[in-house]
Residue, then its C-alpha position, 0 to 999 in steps of 0.5 A: m602244570s605250573k601254579k600260574s597255569r592251574q590258576q588260569r584253568r580255574r577261571k570259569p569259561q565265559s557263558q556260551s550263547s543260548k543260540g544253538s543250545g538245542n545241540s547240547a550233548v547233555s541234559s541238565k539232569l545227567a550225572p557228571q559221569e554220563i556227561e563225560e561219557k557223552a562228551r568223550k563219544a562226541e569227541a571220538a566222533g569228531d563232533f567237537e562242538r557237541a563234546r565241548s558243550g559237555y566239557v564246559r559243564l564238567y569244567r565248571e564243576d571241577a576245573e582242576k580235573f577237566g581243565d585239560d579236556y576242556c582246553r583240548v576239545s575247545r582247541e579242536a573245535f576252534r580249528a575245525l570251525l576255521q577249516n570249515g570256513m566258519p570264522t564267526k563261530a570260531e571267534e565265539v569259541l575263542k571268546q568263551t575260552s580265552g580266560v583259560l588259555s596261556a598268553d601264547e596260545l591265545a595269541e596263536w588263536q587270534m592269529r589263526l582267526a585273523a589269517e582265515r579272514e585275510q586280515w594280515e595287518t593283524a595276523l602278521p604282527i602277532a606272528l612276529t611276536l610268536l616267533t620268539s615263543t618258547d613253544p616250537q609249535h607256536q613258532r611253526v604256526a607263526a612261520d606258516v602264516m608268514v609264508a601263506a600271507g596274501s600280502v604284507p602291509g607296509q608297516v610290517t617287516l618280515p625276517e629275511e628268511a621269511i621273505s626268501a621263503r615267500r619269494a621261493m614259493e611265489l616262483f614255484c607257483e609260477g612254474n619256475t622250480a629251478e629259480a625257486l630252489q635257488v632262492a630257497r637256498a638262502v633259507p638256512r637248514g634248521s630255520l622255521f622256514a626251511p620246511w618250505s624249501l623242502f616242500i619245493k624240492g619234493s614237489g619239483a621231484f614229484y612233478e617230474g615223476d620221481y616219487a622216491s625223491a619227493r617222499e625223501a624230501f617230504r619226510r624231512i618236513p616236520e609233521q606239524c607244518a602246513a607244508a607237510k599236510i600239503a605234501q601228503a595231499l600231493l602224494a595222495t593224488k598219485g596213490q603215494l604214501p608218505d614215508p615216516p618222518i625223520a626224528d630230527a626233520d630240520s637237520 
């Protein structure tokens, strides 16, 4: 961890709202070891909000020791709230955690929140910035947001690869798989938008009943991409298990 990151982590998290404090995973009388045990159990059970309430206290006691745990559980809580359609609560987590996040991660959270609310005039400019991030995961999430955007505001200019990927997906959703694949060829192999070309290729094979070809295309999609999650769900509808992803999925 860099010196700058350690300094960021030492900053106290913003106070959580007293609303809902009855759901706290810990009592003020518990020892740190008990707080940590309860927080870890809550995390293992997928109750990230309850786990986070414990790590908030632990982080305040020892930021150096519990900084990574606090950020990890906050990240999971934020994503779970968005997935469950609770952007207002997710925004609260974002505000409380913003002081300990890197600039790129904070931007990603803000982008995710705006995308969930379909505020594309906010989400897409952030996505364009994150395409230049040094972290591949931030880049991938940004690319996924560009493809998924319901509309593109006039003041936003997307990269040509993003435009091609969006058009290919539009054609595919309209049932024009052959034309979609033709448009998708404009997206270079290795591009951040290439997973969507693979998704179209695999989905076309899937709907033709060629599950082996579908799995082969899908396994080339990086696991972190939204396209991979959709592909896995698609295979599951026919009881098909996805093949292990290849190491260099973009090659």
